[in-house]
N, C-alpha and C positions, 0 to 999 in steps of 0.2 A: 620747351615741355611739353610732352602730351594731355589733353582734355581731361584724362585720368587720375594724373600727375595732380593737376590742378582742382580738381575734385576732393584729391584724399586731404589736400594741401588747407583747403577753406573746410573743410569737415573735422579737421583736427584745430584746425582754427572757431569754427563754430563751438567744438567740443571745449574752449578753454586752453587748449593748448597755446602757451607761447610762441612769437613769431618767428622765433631762432627753433625752436622744440619740434614746430612745423614743422618747418624747412630742415632741418638735418633728419627729419624721420622719414622726407622722401629723396633724400641725399643727395640737398642743396642749401646751399647758405643762403644763410636769411639775406647778407650782400645783394647777392645775383638777384634772388625774388624781387627784393628794391626795383633794381635798376629794371626788371624786366613791369613792374605793375606801372612806374613812373613813365614808361614808355607808352603807357593803354591805358584810356579813359577808362575802359572797358572792365577795363582787370583793375582800375583804381577803383573802379563801383563794388562789386563787386568781394573785391578784400575789406572793405571797408563793411560793407554786410553783415559777411562771417565777422570779421572784428567788432562790432556791433553784441552780435549775435554770443559769442562768447564773452565780451565783457559781463552783458547781461546774464549770464549761465552763472559765472564768479560771485557776482554783484550775492544771486539769488542762494547760494550757496553758503558766502559768508553773513548775509541776512539769516539765516538759518540758525547758523552756529553763532550770533550775535542775540537771537531770540531765544534760545535754549539758555545761555549764559544769564539774560536778562531773569530769565524765568527762574532759574536758580541765583539766585541771590547777588549777582554782580549789579549795586547800583551805578559803577558807573558806566558801565555797558547798558545800562535801561536807560540814563540819563542821552547815552549818545543814541541809541534808536532815537526815541523820541525828537531829539535836537536833528536828526537829521531825516526821520519821516515825514514830522510837520514842524519847522524853521520857525514859520510866521506865530505856531502857536507858543514854542518852548524854547525861540533861542530869541534870548533877550536884545543880539546883534543885528537881530537881520532887520530888512529894508527893504524897500523898491525905489533902484532909482530907475529913472528913465523907463518903465515898463519893464524894467529887468532886475530879476530876483540876485541880490547884493547880500553877502553874510561877509563880513568885513576881514582885515587880514586876521588867517588861521591862530595866528599867535595872540592875538585880541581876545580870542574868545574865552571865558572864565573856565579855566581847569582844562585848557587846552594840552598844556604838558602833564599833567596828569592823565588825562583820556589816554594822551601815547605814549603812557610809562604804562597804564591799565593792558590798552592793546598790546602792547609788544609781549607782555607778561602773558598773559591771555591766548595767545597766538603763538607762542614759541615754540610747541608743540606742531606746528601746519606751517612751517617754514614758507611754502607754495603761499598759504592766505594771506603770512604776513608780509612776502612780497608785494601781494596784492594790493594792498592796500595799503603801504608803503607808495606804492607808485598812485594811486588815487590822490594821495594827500597832495604830493607835486601836483599832478592836472588839474586838483581844485587850488592850489595857490597861484599855477601859472593864469590859469583860468581866473582867479580872481585880481593877481595887474593885472592881465589883458583888460578885465571891466573898468577897474580903476583910474586906469592910462584913458579909457575912452571916456570915462565922464569926469577929468579931469578936466578935458581939450574943451 
């Protein structure tokens, strides 16, 4: 791959495109690009920077949507925003463990299922946003399990 192709790929990722979509847009498979990344530490570092920028951009877009919905009468969205922005004040399951901020299992959060149902309903017209929320919830579940495992040992 040329430097110009890599630049274009990273521009797509920083703009919030998923890896497979960005890879397809430059004419390569995501598997091929992952193999190249895994062989090159500098490339892997640049990849992570682009991925983080893209996630932050998508998070900002979702936050704007959530804030608008919270302002327009969605109590569930308002609760979700408060708990995520200031968990130490608004999430009764929040606690510190050995210097790490930890929220107990997502399923233990009061109203978690209602929150999920509300998000699915609210984001139904925005399938890409819904996919991102699902991905974030999966990442949170995995991170929580990792933290829990470390604190039990």
